[in-house]
N, C-alpha and C positions, 0 to 999 in steps of 0.2 A: 646539602640534601645527600640522600645516601640509595642507593638502588634496594626495594627491599627484590627478593629471590621468590617469597610466596606469591607477588603480587606479577610475578613477568614471566609465572607461570600459568598462573592461570590465565593471563591473558592470549601468548604462548599456544593454551589447549583447547581455549574458545575458539580461536585462529584455526584449528589442525579440523576441531568438531563442526565447525563452521565448512570448509573443505571436504570436510570426506562426507557429509552427509550433500552438499551440492555434483561433486565430482559422483560419490556414488547413485542419484538418480540420474543423472547422465548416461553412467555407467550401464544402472538396467533399464532403460528404457532404449538402451542400440541393444540393449541385448536381447531382451521381448517384444510382444509388440502387445501394446494393452488393448482393454473389450472394449467397446462400443462406451459402456457406463469410464470408464475409468477414462478414456479420450474426452468426451461431452464436462468432466468433473471439470481434466482440465485445462482446455477451452475457458470454463464460467469462474476459473477461480481469479483470475486477477481484479475483476472485480468485486465479489464478495472479501478477498484480503483490501480491497480501498474504503470498502464501506464499513468492516471490521473497526479500520484508523480511524474514519474521518468520522462513523457517525455518534460515538460518544463525547466528546466534543461538539457537535453539533446541537445537541439537547443542552451541554450546559450551558451553553453561549448564550440561548434567550432567542428574541423577536428577530435583530439581524444579524443572526448565524442561520436562522430556521428560515429567512427570506435570499439569503447569500445561501445557502442548500440548494434551494428552490429554481435557482436557477440555475446552477449546476445540472439539475437535472434534467430545465430545459433543455440546455444548448447540448446534455449529451444525447441526449435523443431524438434533436435533432440532426445534429454533426455525428454524431457515433465514432467524435475522437475524442479519447483521454485528456490532450493536451488543453484541445480549445473547452474544453467541461471542464479541467482544471482552473484555466485560465478567467476567465468571465465567474467564478468563483468568488478567484481571490479579488478578479476585482472589482464583484460586486457590495463583496466586508468590504473594501480597502474605502468604496467610493461612500458606502454606508457610513462607515468610522469620518468618514471628511466631512458629511452632510449632516451628523447626527452632536 
């Protein structure tokens, strides 16, 4: 196996870009105080990002996935805990797969 320099440079470039974006965001928020709209938006980002990643597989998954998603939403509404909601959703999907 030979080392491909183009692949190595692409990986290093992506790592550098990722680090620069994350560090730049932290530096920007330390140097400036965002307004109320930006602060509210940042507080809601984790939920929005989770829904954006989780919704397409749920929609394509069929009734068992929809039911497990309902369990996840119910547990999240009740506990306000991401960890409990994800664990309940995964557990519900596992149980439904075993029963089916």
